[in-house]
C-alpha positions in Angstrom: -8.7 -27.2 34.2 -9.8 -23.5 34.5 -6.4 -22.5 33.2 -6.8 -24.7 30.1 -10.2 -23.3 29.3 -8.9 -19.7 29.7 -5.9 -20.5 27.5 -8.3 -21.9 24.9 -10.5 -18.8 24.9 -7.4 -16.6 24.7 -6.1 -18.6 21.6 -9.5 -18.5 20.0 -9.8 -14.7 20.5 -6.4 -14.2 18.9 -7.2 -16.5 16.0 -10.4 -14.5 15.4 -8.3 -11.3 15.4 -6.5 -12.6 12.3 -9.8 -13.1 10.6 -11.2 -9.6 11.3 -12.0 -7.0 8.6 -8.7 -5.1 9.1 -6.9 -8.1 7.8 -8.7 -7.6 4.5 -8.1 -3.9 4.4 -4.4 -4.3 5.1 -4.1 -7.0 2.5 -5.9 -4.8 -0.1 -3.5 -2.0 0.8 -0.6 -4.4 0.1 -2.1 -5.3 -3.3 -2.7 -1.6 -4.2 1.0 -0.8 -3.4 2.4 -3.8 -5.3 0.1 -2.9 -8.2 2.2 0.2 -8.8 4.8 -2.1 -10.2 2.3 -3.3 -12.8 0.2 -0.3 -13.8 1.6 3.0 -15.2 0.7 6.2 -13.3 1.7 8.4 -16.3 1.3 7.7 -20.0 2.6 10.2 -22.6 3.9 10.5 -26.1 7.6 11.7 -26.0 9.2 14.0 -28.5 10.1 11.1 -30.7 6.4 10.2 -31.0 6.7 6.9 -29.2 4.4 6.0 -26.3 5.9 6.2 -22.8 4.5 4.6 -19.7 5.9 5.6 -16.3 5.6 3.0 -13.6 7.1 2.7 -10.2 9.7 0.3 -11.6 10.8 2.7 -14.4 10.0 4.3 -17.8 8.8 2.0 -20.5 8.7 3.0 -24.2 7.2 1.5 -27.3 10.2 1.0 -29.6 9.7 -0.8 -32.9 6.5 -2.4 -31.6 8.1 -3.7 -28.4 7.8 -2.3 -24.9 11.2 -1.7 -23.5 12.3 -0.3 -20.2 14.4 2.7 -21.1 15.0 4.0 -17.6 14.9 1.9 -14.4 13.9 3.4 -11.1 15.8 1.0 -8.8 15.4 2.9 -5.5 11.7 3.6 -6.3 11.1 -0.1 -7.0 12.8 -1.1 -3.7 10.7 1.6 -1.8 7.5 0.2 -3.5 8.3 -3.3 -2.4 9.1 -2.2 1.2 6.0 -0.1 1.4 3.9 -3.0 0.0 5.3 -5.5 2.6 4.6 -3.2 5.6 0.8 -3.5 5.6 1.0 -7.2 5.2 3.4 -7.5 8.1 1.1 -5.4 10.3 -1.5 -8.0 10.0 0.5 -10.3 12.2 0.9 -7.8 15.0 -2.7 -8.5 16.0 -1.7 -9.1 19.6 -0.4 -5.6 19.9 -3.1 -3.3 18.5 -1.4 -0.1 19.6 1.7 -1.1 17.7 -0.5 -1.9 14.7 -2.1 1.5 14.8 1.2 3.3 15.1 2.8 1.4 12.2 -0.3 2.1 10.1 0.0 5.9 10.7 3.7 5.7 9.9 2.9 3.8 6.8 0.4 6.5 5.7 3.1 9.2 6.2 5.6 7.0 4.2 3.0 6.6 1.4 2.5 10.4 1.2 6.3 10.9 1.0 6.5 8.1 -1.6 3.7 9.8 -3.7 5.8 13.0 -3.9 8.8 10.9 -4.9 6.6 9.4 -7.7 5.7 12.8 -9.0 9.3 14.0 -8.9 10.4 10.9 -10.9 7.6 11.4 -13.4 8.5 15.1 -13.9 12.2 14.1 -14.6 11.2 11.3 -16.9 8.7 13.5 -18.8 11.5 15.9 -19.5 9.5 19.0 -19.9 6.4 17.5 -21.5 3.3 19.2 -20.1 1.0 16.6 -18.4 -2.7 16.7 -18.9 -5.6 14.8 -17.4 -5.4 12.3 -20.3 -1.9 11.3 -19.3 -2.8 9.9 -15.9 -3.0 6.2 -15.5 -4.6 3.9 -12.9 -1.4 3.9 -10.9 -2.0 7.5 -9.9 -4.9 6.5 -7.6 -3.3 3.5 -6.1 -1.3 5.3 -3.3 -4.5 7.1 -2.3 -6.4 3.8 -2.4 -3.8 2.2 -0.2 -4.1 5.1 2.3 -7.9 4.7 2.3 -7.5 0.9 3.0 -5.1 1.6 5.9 -7.4 4.1 7.4 -10.3 1.5 7.2 -7.9 -1.0 8.9 -7.2 1.5 11.7 -10.9 1.8 12.2 -11.3 -2.0 12.5 -8.3 -2.2 14.9 -9.9 0.5 17.1 -13.2 -1.4 17.1 -11.4 -4.5 18.2 -9.7 -2.6 20.9 -13.1 -1.3 22.2 -14.6 -4.8 22.0 -11.7 -6.3 24.0 -11.9 -3.6 26.6 -15.6 -4.1 27.1 -15.1 -7.9 27.4 -12.4 -7.3 30.0 -14.8 -5.1 32.0 -17.4 -7.8 32.0 -14.9 -10.3 33.6 
């Protein structure tokens, strides 16, 4: 009987872990990263005078009143999807908080490298056009926002770790 009660408490504790604040932060990080596929991070007028939007999925131009993808970024798109999935997967490692924290830190490093890749792709696509503050789109802040959400998730994971350690000391 005591084993069943302890097992029930253990199951409830882990169910609660899935509902903690870090789950929300990690989910928001996932949304921010996937939003890079929707929102441009650079918007410029090219030499032809047509509007260009650079997203993580490629370069889009306004040609004859239609928005057409003129240059796809296949590897960047794949990297965006992979980076977007990682914080979502980390949610389900709630039983191993040290692993969660480690993966979160690695994800932050990956996002930083990914951000440099985005800048390099934008410079190549802009083809010598000087970028100004007016050219930056909402997609430019999304990687930073994802990093902020992951840092907040790490904070929540650490708080859970402290709570569980203090509960274990009471037993």
